[in-house]
BASE-293389 format. One record per residue (C-alpha): x negated, y, z negated; residue in three letters. Coordinates in pm, 1 decimal. Layout:
N
east	north	up	tidren
X	Y	Z	ALA
...
//
This chain:
183
east	north	up	tidren
0.3	36.8	22.0	MET
-160.8	305.6	132.2	LEU
-60.5	511.0	-184.7	GLU
-214.9	310.3	-453.1	LYS
-530.3	316.4	-229.7	SER
-493.5	708.1	-202.2	VAL
-455.0	690.5	-621.4	ILE
-770.0	477.1	-634.9	GLU
-999.7	628.1	-434.3	HIS
-882.3	1000.9	-423.0	CYS
-741.6	1114.5	-728.0	SER
-985.2	1378.0	-773.6	PRO
-901.7	1539.7	-467.0	THR
-499.6	1537.7	-551.2	LEU
-620.4	1683.3	-868.8	ALA
-781.8	1954.1	-661.1	SER
-1155.6	1889.4	-868.6	ILE
-1294.9	1770.8	-522.4	LYS
-1285.8	1869.2	-178.1	THR
-1209.5	1537.3	-0.1	GLY
-1254.4	1154.7	-56.3	ASN
-1274.6	851.8	180.1	LEU
-1175.0	503.7	201.1	PHE
-1115.7	212.5	382.8	THR
-764.8	119.7	418.1	TYR
-684.2	-227.9	560.7	LYS
-319.4	-234.0	756.3	TYR
-121.1	-497.4	914.2	GLU
-19.2	-267.1	1229.5	SER
-73.5	12.8	1419.9	GLU
303.9	141.8	1347.9	GLU
276.9	45.3	977.6	GLU
-87.6	248.0	957.4	LEU
106.6	547.2	1150.7	TRP
404.0	548.0	933.4	LYS
181.7	512.0	617.2	SER
-3.1	831.4	714.3	VAL
318.9	1012.7	834.9	GLU
493.8	951.9	523.3	GLY
215.5	1036.1	308.9	PHE
131.1	1372.2	456.8	ASN
494.9	1470.9	467.7	GLU
520.1	1404.2	104.6	CYS
166.4	1590.5	-3.1	VAL
179.5	1891.7	255.8	ARG
334.1	2164.4	96.7	GLU
91.0	2094.9	-168.2	LYS
-244.8	2162.0	49.7	GLY
-301.1	1801.9	104.7	VAL
-389.9	1631.2	407.5	SER
-466.4	1274.8	498.3	LEU
-676.1	1217.1	848.3	THR
-748.5	887.6	996.8	VAL
-1123.7	925.9	1110.2	LEU
-1191.2	596.9	1248.2	ARG
-986.7	245.5	1322.6	ARG
-1118.3	-101.0	1380.0	SER
-984.9	-446.3	1344.2	GLU
-715.7	-342.2	1122.2	LYS
-910.4	-116.3	906.6	LYS
-871.8	236.9	892.2	ALA
-1178.2	484.1	744.0	LEU
-906.2	757.7	598.8	ILE
-1011.8	1086.4	473.5	TYR
-810.5	1269.0	234.5	VAL
-901.7	1657.9	167.2	CYS
-771.3	2007.8	74.5	ARG
-808.5	2223.0	350.6	PHE
-894.7	2515.4	153.8	SER
-1135.8	2378.3	-57.3	SER
-1263.3	2235.8	247.2	LEU
-1306.4	2608.6	431.2	GLU
-1463.9	2724.6	156.3	ARG
-1728.3	2448.6	136.0	ASP
-1799.4	2504.6	512.9	LEU
-1858.1	2886.9	457.0	LYS
-2123.5	2838.1	184.9	LYS
-2484.1	2965.2	266.6	PRO
-2696.1	2745.1	479.0	GLY
-2391.3	2520.7	583.3	VAL
-2298.5	2662.4	915.2	ALA
-2704.8	2661.0	1002.7	ASN
-2727.7	2295.0	864.6	PHE
-2418.5	2121.0	1052.6	ILE
-2508.2	2342.2	1386.4	LYS
-2794.3	2119.6	1406.3	LYS
-2551.4	1819.5	1465.0	TYR
-2363.2	1951.9	1735.6	GLY
-2092.6	2156.1	1497.9	TYR
-2029.4	2475.6	1702.5	GLU
-1807.5	2640.2	1442.6	SER
-1697.7	2595.6	1053.8	THR
-1329.6	2562.7	1110.9	ASP
-1226.5	2299.0	918.8	PRO
-966.6	2141.6	1176.1	ALA
-1249.2	2228.2	1434.1	TYR
-1531.8	2045.0	1215.3	ALA
-1299.4	1783.1	1139.8	LEU
-1284.8	1670.4	1506.2	GLU
-1612.9	1696.3	1544.8	ARG
-1714.6	1461.4	1229.2	LEU
-1445.8	1222.4	1357.0	ARG
-1592.5	1236.3	1728.4	SER
-1950.3	1158.5	1546.5	ARG
-1819.1	870.9	1352.0	LEU
-1678.6	717.4	1704.7	ALA
-2041.2	757.4	1860.0	GLN
-2238.7	533.1	1566.0	LYS
-2134.4	246.9	1298.7	GLU
-2286.7	426.3	1012.3	ASP
-2218.9	752.8	881.9	PHE
-2341.4	1111.6	981.3	PRO
-2534.1	1285.8	700.4	HIS
-2336.7	1584.6	720.9	GLU
-2032.7	1382.8	618.5	ILE
-2112.8	1485.8	221.8	GLY
-2058.2	1817.7	319.1	LEU
-1695.4	1750.2	389.8	PHE
-1674.3	1524.1	63.9	LEU
-1752.3	1851.8	-125.4	GLY
-2116.3	1693.8	-207.9	TYR
-2366.9	2006.8	-238.2	PRO
-2576.4	2119.0	45.5	LEU
-2926.5	2048.5	-142.1	GLY
-2809.1	1694.3	-208.4	ASP
-2736.1	1611.9	150.6	VAL
-3069.2	1762.1	263.4	ILE
-3259.3	1602.2	-4.4	GLY
-3086.7	1270.4	103.4	PHE
-3198.9	1323.8	459.2	ILE
-3562.5	1387.8	383.2	LYS
-3597.9	1139.6	118.3	ASN
-3418.0	871.0	346.6	ALA
-3198.9	810.1	34.7	GLY
-3504.5	747.8	-172.3	GLN
-3620.3	935.3	-501.9	ASN
-3311.8	1054.9	-617.0	CYS
-3270.1	1217.1	-992.2	LYS
-2962.8	1004.3	-1037.2	CYS
-2678.5	842.5	-872.6	VAL
-2272.3	864.9	-913.0	GLY
-2056.6	972.6	-647.0	CYS
-2319.5	1031.2	-440.7	TRP
-2721.5	1058.9	-475.6	LYS
-2858.6	1361.0	-644.1	VAL
-3160.8	1552.3	-552.2	TYR
-3047.6	1903.4	-711.5	CYS
-2869.8	1998.7	-1016.8	ASN
-2831.5	1668.3	-1207.6	GLU
-2693.3	1783.9	-1506.0	CYS
-2408.2	1933.4	-1288.8	GLU
-2382.9	1664.9	-1075.2	ALA
-2323.0	1425.3	-1388.9	ILE
-2061.0	1658.1	-1523.5	LYS
-1866.6	1622.6	-1216.8	ALA
-1893.5	1267.3	-1163.8	PHE
-1751.6	1191.9	-1553.3	ALA
-1479.6	1472.6	-1422.0	ARG
-1389.2	1249.3	-1128.3	PHE
-1416.6	912.6	-1335.6	LYS
-1185.2	1047.9	-1597.1	LYS
-927.5	1183.9	-1338.0	CYS
-912.5	881.2	-1171.3	THR
-848.0	687.0	-1492.5	SER
-529.5	896.8	-1604.2	VAL
-412.3	903.2	-1217.5	TYR
-416.3	504.8	-1200.9	VAL
-260.3	486.0	-1539.6	ARG
28.2	760.2	-1492.3	LEU
75.0	595.3	-1133.9	TRP
108.2	264.0	-1270.9	ASN
354.2	421.2	-1511.2	GLN
624.2	500.3	-1226.5	GLY
461.3	861.6	-1129.8	ARG
439.6	908.6	-746.6	SER
147.2	1068.5	-548.8	VAL
394.2	1374.7	-487.9	ARG
421.3	1390.0	-877.3	GLN
21.4	1370.3	-937.2	LEU
-59.0	1623.7	-644.9	THR
-144.9	1954.6	-785.9	VAL
-52.6	2208.1	-559.6	ALA
-294.3	2436.4	-404.8	ALA
//
């Protein structure tokens, strides 16, 4: 069920404490996938949350849940435009950038490094990951940390607590709509 996966993997985005989250969703049919996606988006659109299918393969979809307002803010941070330009991004407009990310994901099986920016990772950590080939990080949580370890550890704890609370509330009968904070 899509709603359960969103709660388990995207609660920090629903709570407006993280820009975006990714997860893989297994589906039975194309019709079921698109019906679930449309239903979810209809339910939370007015709250500022959007669910996008980034890639599909053999009954699995890579799903991205985000807050466009947060993504727009993140893409306008100092240094981000110059960084993503190296990967063919001609604009920091969220809709354009998301389409470019989708295109880059279609070109390769692994994840393009800039995907971290779409998930709210600090630019310094994304650059650190690239420069160090994923090695020599200060700590690991939702991402590998190369810069502000203290802030990252606090963020990881907030994300974990949020997910725990949201899963509990969802299991008690709350809907995704009820749990999604308005933008």
